[in-house]
C-alpha positions in Angstrom: 23.4 -8.5 -5.0 22.4 -5.3 -6.7 19.1 -3.5 -6.4 18.0 -4.7 -9.8 18.7 -8.3 -8.8 16.4 -8.0 -5.7 13.3 -6.3 -7.1 10.3 -7.3 -9.1 7.3 -5.3 -10.1 4.0 -6.5 -8.7 0.7 -6.5 -10.5 -2.4 -7.5 -8.7 -6.0 -7.3 -9.8 -6.9 -6.4 -6.2 -4.8 -3.3 -6.1 -6.2 0.1 -6.9 -4.5 1.7 -9.9 -3.7 4.6 -7.5 -1.0 2.4 -6.1 0.8 1.7 -9.4 3.6 1.2 -10.1 4.0 -1.1 -7.1 7.6 -2.3 -6.6 8.3 -5.3 -4.5 11.8 -5.6 -3.0 13.5 -8.1 -0.7 14.4 -6.5 2.6 18.1 -6.2 3.1 17.7 -6.9 6.8 15.4 -9.9 6.3 12.6 -8.3 8.3 14.5 -7.5 11.5 13.2 -3.9 11.4 10.3 -4.0 8.9 8.7 -7.2 10.2 8.8 -8.9 6.8 11.3 -10.2 4.3 9.6 -8.3 1.4 8.5 -4.7 1.0 5.8 -3.5 -1.3 6.1 0.2 -2.3 3.2 2.1 -3.8 3.8 4.6 -6.5 7.5 3.7 -6.5 8.3 6.2 -9.3 7.2 9.3 -7.4 10.0 11.8 -6.4 11.4 11.8 -2.9 14.5 13.8 -1.9 15.5 14.4 -5.6 15.3 10.7 -6.6 12.5 8.2 -7.0 10.8 6.8 -4.0 12.3 3.3 -4.5 15.8 4.7 -5.1 15.5 6.7 -1.9 14.4 3.7 0.1 17.4 1.7 -1.1 20.1 4.4 -1.0 19.1 6.7 1.9 16.2 5.1 3.6 15.7 1.7 5.3 17.9 -0.1 2.8 20.9 1.9 3.8 22.0 1.2 7.3 20.7 -0.4 10.6 19.9 2.9 12.4 18.1 4.4 9.5 16.1 1.2 9.0 15.1 1.1 12.7 14.0 4.7 12.7 12.2 4.5 9.4 10.1 1.4 10.3 9.2 2.8 13.7 7.1 5.4 11.9 6.8 4.1 8.3 4.6 5.9 5.8 1.5 4.1 4.5 2.9 3.8 1.0 5.2 1.0 2.1 4.3 -2.3 3.7 6.3 -5.4 4.6 5.3 -9.1 4.5 6.7 -12.6 4.9 6.3 -13.1 1.1 6.0 -10.7 -1.8 2.3 -11.4 -2.1 1.8 -10.7 1.6 3.6 -7.4 1.3 1.4 -6.4 -1.6 -1.8 -7.5 0.3 -0.7 -5.5 3.4 -0.1 -2.4 1.2 -3.6 -2.8 -0.3 -5.2 -3.3 3.1 -3.6 -0.1 4.5 -4.5 2.0 1.5 -1.0 2.7 0.6 -1.8 5.7 -1.7 -3.0 7.7 1.3 0.4 8.6 2.6 1.9 10.5 -0.3 2.8 13.6 1.8 5.3 11.7 4.0 8.8 13.3 4.0 12.0 12.0 5.6 12.8 15.6 6.7 9.7 15.7 8.9 11.0 12.7 10.9 
């Protein structure tokens, strides 16, 4: 399954426009590290490590390998949330004010 097969863009009237675009992705590890089968990522198109935030998550971040996933989710930024469903992940992202953590960097971890 490719990244494009596993993702959908979420739109919610409850979400602040500061969170858009929100990308919802099925967790490769089915919630073992994240605590939910789905991720919601605020401002998924922002740059992170010379790629977009969503690309970094899938290629170099918690979508890449077990150790990286465990370390990432132990101290995840507020711009990502996990949930048992796509709707739950988006609701959690909204509740934690996912736009507030834009300064997070993998190099600081």
